[in-house]
LOSEBA-219509 format. One record per residue (C-alpha): x, y, z. Coordinates in Angstrom, 3 decimals, decimal comma. Each point is the difference from the previous one (the first is absolute). Layout:
<pamis>
<pami><x>X</x><y>Y</y><z>Z</z></pami>
...
</pamis>
This chain:
<pamis>
<pami><x>19,165</x><y>-41,002</y><z>14,071</z></pami>
<pami><x>2,465</x><y>2,851</y><z>-0,322</z></pami>
<pami><x>-1,198</x><y>0,665</y><z>-3,528</z></pami>
<pami><x>-3,647</x><y>0,201</y><z>1,072</z></pami>
<pami><x>0,811</x><y>2,312</y><z>2,913</z></pami>
<pami><x>2,073</x><y>2,200</y><z>-2,286</z></pami>
<pami><x>-2,850</x><y>0,343</y><z>-2,484</z></pami>
<pami><x>-2,400</x><y>0,881</y><z>2,783</z></pami>
<pami><x>2,429</x><y>2,586</y><z>1,326</z></pami>
<pami><x>0,469</x><y>1,501</y><z>-3,455</z></pami>
<pami><x>-3,773</x><y>0,157</y><z>-0,552</z></pami>
<pami><x>-0,617</x><y>1,704</y><z>3,350</z></pami>
<pami><x>2,695</x><y>2,571</y><z>-0,711</z></pami>
<pami><x>-1,320</x><y>0,681</y><z>-3,481</z></pami>
<pami><x>-3,542</x><y>0,460</y><z>1,259</z></pami>
<pami><x>1,167</x><y>2,298</y><z>2,781</z></pami>
<pami><x>1,911</x><y>2,176</y><z>-2,452</z></pami>
<pami><x>-2,870</x><y>-0,004</y><z>-2,465</z></pami>
<pami><x>-2,637</x><y>0,928</y><z>2,583</z></pami>
<pami><x>2,281</x><y>2,582</y><z>1,550</z></pami>
<pami><x>0,568</x><y>1,649</y><z>-3,355</z></pami>
<pami><x>-3,716</x><y>-0,107</y><z>-0,756</z></pami>
<pami><x>-0,857</x><y>1,629</y><z>3,331</z></pami>
<pami><x>2,600</x><y>2,707</y><z>-0,546</z></pami>
<pami><x>-1,303</x><y>0,662</y><z>-3,514</z></pami>
<pami><x>-3,545</x><y>0,222</y><z>1,366</z></pami>
<pami><x>1,042</x><y>2,552</y><z>2,627</z></pami>
<pami><x>1,882</x><y>2,026</y><z>-2,600</z></pami>
<pami><x>-2,999</x><y>-0,043</y><z>-2,349</z></pami>
<pami><x>-2,384</x><y>1,575</y><z>2,496</z></pami>
<pami><x>2,664</x><y>2,403</y><z>1,257</z></pami>
<pami><x>0,660</x><y>1,126</y><z>-3,564</z></pami>
<pami><x>-3,723</x><y>0,558</y><z>-0,522</z></pami>
<pami><x>-0,256</x><y>2,002</y><z>3,218</z></pami>
<pami><x>2,887</x><y>2,238</y><z>-1,034</z></pami>
<pami><x>-1,141</x><y>0,337</y><z>-3,622</z></pami>
<pami><x>3,174</x><y>-1,583</y><z>-1,381</z></pami>
<pami><x>-1,232</x><y>-0,551</y><z>-3,516</z></pami>
<pami><x>3,344</x><y>-1,166</y><z>-1,414</z></pami>
<pami><x>0,357</x><y>-2,655</y><z>2,708</z></pami>
<pami><x>-3,553</x><y>-1,232</y><z>-0,524</z></pami>
<pami><x>0,516</x><y>-0,093</y><z>-3,771</z></pami>
<pami><x>3,152</x><y>-2,081</y><z>0,496</z></pami>
<pami><x>-1,821</x><y>-2,481</y><z>2,239</z></pami>
<pami><x>-2,795</x><y>-0,312</y><z>-2,547</z></pami>
<pami><x>2,550</x><y>-0,774</y><z>-2,717</z></pami>
<pami><x>1,461</x><y>-2,655</y><z>2,278</z></pami>
<pami><x>-3,380</x><y>-1,711</y><z>0,243</z></pami>
<pami><x>-1,791</x><y>1,521</y><z>2,996</z></pami>
<pami><x>-3,763</x><y>-0,397</y><z>-0,363</z></pami>
<pami><x>-1,572</x><y>3,498</y><z>-0,314</z></pami>
<pami><x>-3,190</x><y>-1,386</y><z>1,547</z></pami>
<pami><x>1,638</x><y>-1,098</y><z>3,251</z></pami>
<pami><x>-1,832</x><y>1,016</y><z>3,194</z></pami>
<pami><x>1,377</x><y>1,156</y><z>3,334</z></pami>
<pami><x>-0,856</x><y>-1,578</y><z>3,334</z></pami>
<pami><x>-3,252</x><y>1,983</y><z>0,138</z></pami>
<pami><x>-1,092</x><y>-1,276</y><z>-3,400</z></pami>
<pami><x>0,645</x><y>3,307</y><z>-1,753</z></pami>
<pami><x>1,231</x><y>-0,411</y><z>-3,610</z></pami>
<pami><x>3,215</x><y>1,801</y><z>-0,889</z></pami>
<pami><x>-1,711</x><y>2,372</y><z>-2,439</z></pami>
<pami><x>-2,461</x><y>1,151</y><z>2,654</z></pami>
<pami><x>2,629</x><y>0,193</y><z>2,721</z></pami>
<pami><x>1,878</x><y>2,423</y><z>-2,229</z></pami>
<pami><x>-3,056</x><y>2,284</y><z>0,059</z></pami>
<pami><x>-0,200</x><y>-0,263</y><z>3,785</z></pami>
<pami><x>3,651</x><y>1,034</y><z>0,234</z></pami>
<pami><x>-0,357</x><y>2,823</y><z>-2,571</z></pami>
<pami><x>2,668</x><y>-1,855</y><z>-1,959</z></pami>
<pami><x>-1,187</x><y>1,073</y><z>-3,410</z></pami>
<pami><x>3,209</x><y>-0,743</y><z>-1,895</z></pami>
<pami><x>-0,178</x><y>-3,571</y><z>1,265</z></pami>
<pami><x>-3,695</x><y>-0,124</y><z>-0,868</z></pami>
<pami><x>0,820</x><y>0,922</y><z>-3,604</z></pami>
<pami><x>2,713</x><y>-2,658</y><z>-0,216</z></pami>
<pami><x>-2,274</x><y>-2,744</y><z>1,328</z></pami>
<pami><x>-2,916</x><y>1,089</y><z>-2,186</z></pami>
<pami><x>2,231</x><y>-0,113</y><z>-3,076</z></pami>
<pami><x>0,813</x><y>-3,664</y><z>0,624</z></pami>
<pami><x>-2,188</x><y>-2,090</y><z>-2,352</z></pami>
<pami><x>-0,443</x><y>-2,614</y><z>2,741</z></pami>
<pami><x>-1,725</x><y>2,446</y><z>2,346</z></pami>
<pami><x>-3,635</x><y>-0,812</y><z>0,740</z></pami>
<pami><x>-1,774</x><y>3,360</y><z>-0,117</z></pami>
<pami><x>-3,159</x><y>-1,515</y><z>1,491</z></pami>
<pami><x>1,730</x><y>-1,628</y><z>2,957</z></pami>
<pami><x>-1,983</x><y>0,179</y><z>3,262</z></pami>
<pami><x>1,236</x><y>0,594</y><z>3,515</z></pami>
<pami><x>-1,674</x><y>-1,431</y><z>3,094</z></pami>
<pami><x>-2,676</x><y>2,713</y><z>-0,074</z></pami>
<pami><x>-0,875</x><y>-0,757</y><z>-3,628</z></pami>
<pami><x>1,547</x><y>3,269</y><z>-1,137</z></pami>
<pami><x>1,747</x><y>0,399</y><z>-3,348</z></pami>
<pami><x>2,881</x><y>2,216</y><z>-1,173</z></pami>
<pami><x>-2,486</x><y>2,163</y><z>-1,937</z></pami>
<pami><x>-1,937</x><y>0,623</y><z>3,202</z></pami>
<pami><x>3,216</x><y>1,248</y><z>1,598</z></pami>
<pami><x>0,910</x><y>2,381</y><z>-2,820</z></pami>
<pami><x>-3,601</x><y>1,235</y><z>-0,136</z></pami>
<pami><x>0,101</x><y>0,759</y><z>3,714</z></pami>
<pami><x>3,253</x><y>1,901</y><z>-0,525</z></pami>
<pami><x>-1,463</x><y>1,939</y><z>-2,915</z></pami>
<pami><x>2,805</x><y>-1,152</y><z>-2,302</z></pami>
<pami><x>-1,626</x><y>0,277</y><z>-3,406</z></pami>
<pami><x>3,082</x><y>-0,843</y><z>-2,069</z></pami>
<pami><x>0,668</x><y>-3,271</y><z>1,814</z></pami>
<pami><x>-3,699</x><y>-0,859</y><z>0,066</z></pami>
<pami><x>0,044</x><y>0,340</y><z>-3,783</z></pami>
<pami><x>3,071</x><y>-2,222</y><z>-0,223</z></pami>
<pami><x>-1,652</x><y>-2,689</y><z>2,117</z></pami>
<pami><x>-3,136</x><y>0,023</y><z>-2,152</z></pami>
<pami><x>2,141</x><y>-0,143</y><z>-3,129</z></pami>
<pami><x>1,605</x><y>-3,123</y><z>1,450</z></pami>
<pami><x>-3,418</x><y>-1,574</y><z>0,597</z></pami>
<pami><x>-0,986</x><y>1,166</y><z>3,477</z></pami>
<pami><x>-3,724</x><y>-0,501</y><z>0,586</z></pami>
<pami><x>-2,008</x><y>3,154</y><z>0,585</z></pami>
<pami><x>-2,948</x><y>-1,932</y><z>1,466</z></pami>
<pami><x>0,020</x><y>-2,768</y><z>2,593</z></pami>
<pami><x>-2,291</x><y>-1,438</y><z>2,657</z></pami>
<pami><x>0,049</x><y>1,863</y><z>3,293</z></pami>
<pami><x>1,955</x><y>3,204</y><z>0,360</z></pami>
<pami><x>1,159</x><y>1,381</y><z>-3,337</z></pami>
<pami><x>2,665</x><y>2,424</y><z>-1,231</z></pami>
<pami><x>-2,783</x><y>2,582</y><z>-0,449</z></pami>
<pami><x>-0,960</x><y>-0,342</y><z>3,685</z></pami>
<pami><x>3,620</x><y>0,644</y><z>0,911</z></pami>
<pami><x>0,368</x><y>3,015</y><z>-2,282</z></pami>
<pami><x>-3,220</x><y>1,484</y><z>1,408</z></pami>
<pami><x>1,106</x><y>-0,678</y><z>3,581</z></pami>
<pami><x>2,756</x><y>2,603</y><z>-0,363</z></pami>
<pami><x>-1,797</x><y>2,291</y><z>-2,431</z></pami>
<pami><x>2,351</x><y>-0,939</y><z>-2,842</z></pami>
<pami><x>-2,291</x><y>1,424</y><z>-2,650</z></pami>
<pami><x>2,466</x><y>-0,247</y><z>-2,881</z></pami>
<pami><x>0,600</x><y>-3,704</y><z>0,543</z></pami>
<pami><x>-3,711</x><y>-0,586</y><z>0,628</z></pami>
<pami><x>-0,827</x><y>1,641</y><z>-3,332</z></pami>
<pami><x>2,550</x><y>-2,205</y><z>-1,760</z></pami>
<pami><x>-1,382</x><y>-3,165</y><z>1,603</z></pami>
<pami><x>-3,518</x><y>0,960</y><z>-1,083</z></pami>
<pami><x>1,297</x><y>0,522</y><z>-3,538</z></pami>
<pami><x>1,399</x><y>-3,528</y><z>0,189</z></pami>
<pami><x>-3,383</x><y>-1,428</y><z>0,940</z></pami>
<pami><x>0,017</x><y>0,099</y><z>3,791</z></pami>
<pami><x>-3,454</x><y>-0,763</y><z>1,431</z></pami>
<pami><x>-1,035</x><y>3,182</y><z>1,773</z></pami>
<pami><x>-2,589</x><y>-1,683</y><z>2,245</z></pami>
<pami><x>2,146</x><y>-3,015</y><z>0,871</z></pami>
<pami><x>-0,848</x><y>-1,124</y><z>3,533</z></pami>
<pami><x>2,747</x><y>-0,813</y><z>2,487</z></pami>
<pami><x>-0,569</x><y>-3,046</y><z>2,248</z></pami>
<pami><x>-2,033</x><y>2,228</y><z>2,340</z></pami>
<pami><x>-1,856</x><y>1,663</y><z>-2,868</z></pami>
<pami><x>2,014</x><y>3,215</y><z>0,045</z></pami>
<pami><x>0,229</x><y>1,707</y><z>-3,390</z></pami>
<pami><x>2,826</x><y>2,133</y><z>-1,440</z></pami>
<pami><x>-2,277</x><y>3,036</y><z>0,384</z></pami>
<pami><x>-0,318</x><y>-0,693</y><z>3,731</z></pami>
<pami><x>3,786</x><y>-0,139</y><z>0,222</z></pami>
<pami><x>0,208</x><y>3,374</y><z>-1,756</z></pami>
<pami><x>-2,376</x><y>1,368</y><z>2,630</z></pami>
<pami><x>2,233</x><y>-1,297</y><z>2,777</z></pami>
<pami><x>2,891</x><y>1,800</y><z>-1,678</z></pami>
<pami><x>-2,072</x><y>3,188</y><z>-0,363</z></pami>
<pami><x>1,032</x><y>0,067</y><z>-3,648</z></pami>
<pami><x>-2,609</x><y>1,960</y><z>-1,930</z></pami>
<pami><x>1,989</x><y>-0,355</y><z>-3,240</z></pami>
<pami><x>0,104</x><y>-3,799</y><z>0,226</z></pami>
<pami><x>-3,676</x><y>-0,112</y><z>0,972</z></pami>
<pami><x>-0,912</x><y>2,143</y><z>-2,997</z></pami>
<pami><x>1,757</x><y>-2,178</y><z>-2,550</z></pami>
<pami><x>-1,455</x><y>-3,168</y><z>1,559</z></pami>
<pami><x>-3,537</x><y>1,410</y><z>-0,178</z></pami>
<pami><x>0,550</x><y>1,152</y><z>-3,576</z></pami>
<pami><x>1,085</x><y>-3,569</y><z>-0,777</z></pami>
<pami><x>-3,241</x><y>-1,387</y><z>1,454</z></pami>
<pami><x>0,730</x><y>-0,510</y><z>3,704</z></pami>
<pami><x>-3,164</x><y>-0,447</y><z>2,069</z></pami>
<pami><x>-0,154</x><y>2,393</y><z>3,006</z></pami>
<pami><x>-2,769</x><y>-2,122</y><z>1,526</z></pami>
<pami><x>1,988</x><y>-3,246</y><z>0,042</z></pami>
<pami><x>0,265</x><y>-1,360</y><z>3,561</z></pami>
<pami><x>2,504</x><y>-2,218</y><z>1,751</z></pami>
<pami><x>-0,793</x><y>-2,756</y><z>2,495</z></pami>
<pami><x>-0,159</x><y>2,565</y><z>2,808</z></pami>
<pami><x>-2,733</x><y>1,886</y><z>-1,843</z></pami>
<pami><x>2,276</x><y>2,936</y><z>-0,787</z></pami>
<pami><x>0,024</x><y>1,794</y><z>-3,338</z></pami>
<pami><x>2,207</x><y>2,670</y><z>-1,526</z></pami>
<pami><x>-2,179</x><y>2,779</y><z>1,411</z></pami>
<pami><x>0,218</x><y>-1,215</y><z>3,585</z></pami>
<pami><x>3,752</x><y>-0,517</y><z>-0,361</z></pami>
<pami><x>0,424</x><y>3,541</y><z>-1,284</z></pami>
<pami><x>-1,817</x><y>1,307</y><z>3,090</z></pami>
<pami><x>2,008</x><y>-2,230</y><z>2,334</z></pami>
<pami><x>3,207</x><y>1,472</y><z>-1,371</z></pami>
<pami><x>-1,118</x><y>3,605</y><z>0,200</z></pami>
<pami><x>-0,777</x><y>0,646</y><z>-3,659</z></pami>
<pami><x>-3,511</x><y>1,407</y><z>0,390</z></pami>
<pami><x>-0,016</x><y>1,865</y><z>-3,297</z></pami>
<pami><x>0,907</x><y>-3,097</y><z>-1,953</z></pami>
<pami><x>-2,598</x><y>-2,032</y><z>1,884</z></pami>
<pami><x>-2,677</x><y>2,554</y><z>-0,890</z></pami>
<pami><x>1,094</x><y>0,007</y><z>-3,640</z></pami>
<pami><x>-0,271</x><y>-3,794</y><z>-0,103</z></pami>
<pami><x>-3,444</x><y>0,138</y><z>1,599</z></pami>
<pami><x>-1,193</x><y>2,395</y><z>-2,696</z></pami>
<pami><x>1,395</x><y>-2,331</y><z>-2,651</z></pami>
<pami><x>-1,815</x><y>-3,000</y><z>1,492</z></pami>
<pami><x>-3,273</x><y>1,945</y><z>0,196</z></pami>
<pami><x>0,403</x><y>1,149</y><z>-3,587</z></pami>
<pami><x>0,591</x><y>-3,543</y><z>-1,197</z></pami>
<pami><x>-3,023</x><y>-1,250</y><z>1,897</z></pami>
<pami><x>-2,138</x><y>2,709</y><z>-1,542</z></pami>
<pami><x>1,169</x><y>-1,155</y><z>-3,414</z></pami>
<pami><x>-0,723</x><y>-3,630</y><z>0,854</z></pami>
<pami><x>3,680</x><y>-0,890</y><z>0,258</z></pami>
<pami><x>1,802</x><y>-1,720</y><z>2,884</z></pami>
</pamis>
């Protein structure tokens, strides 16, 4: 009886120590990400920490690093061969969508080089680049085969997002790549109406002339 009780006691103690250490390591991991402690994160990765671990909100470590502006940590996690560059958070966003939104061309290139998908169902990295008028990243994504008329779940196109951002430069490169100014979302809005809603009358008029010209030529 004593032997059985002793084994149970030993097992409980071992589990308590193990779980306690794991919880402490987990807290340190996210704290290191928040404070951009790249050396500490690199050490934890070498010790076996999964680079694809998620926080309590379901945000993967790589994407949390972007949220925290912890770019040194981002680079360390991205360099780990185990890192899933197409990992999704709860909103179906990817790391490439985050770097596109930030306008970080160099890291967007690195993600694509690692296999990050330029196109996906729903919102795309091109939508996110256009949403902030990140023309340089948008141009790169188009070069990589991004679908310029890709519809978001509500039908919104990257060009519509460029209109919301009042980014004439992004709108121009999207149109030159074949974006359709007449494409409508589920609310019946198009790029022209969005340009007007956001105070860009000149751009709206320019798009209207383009649509009329295309119609005259028998194009959509």
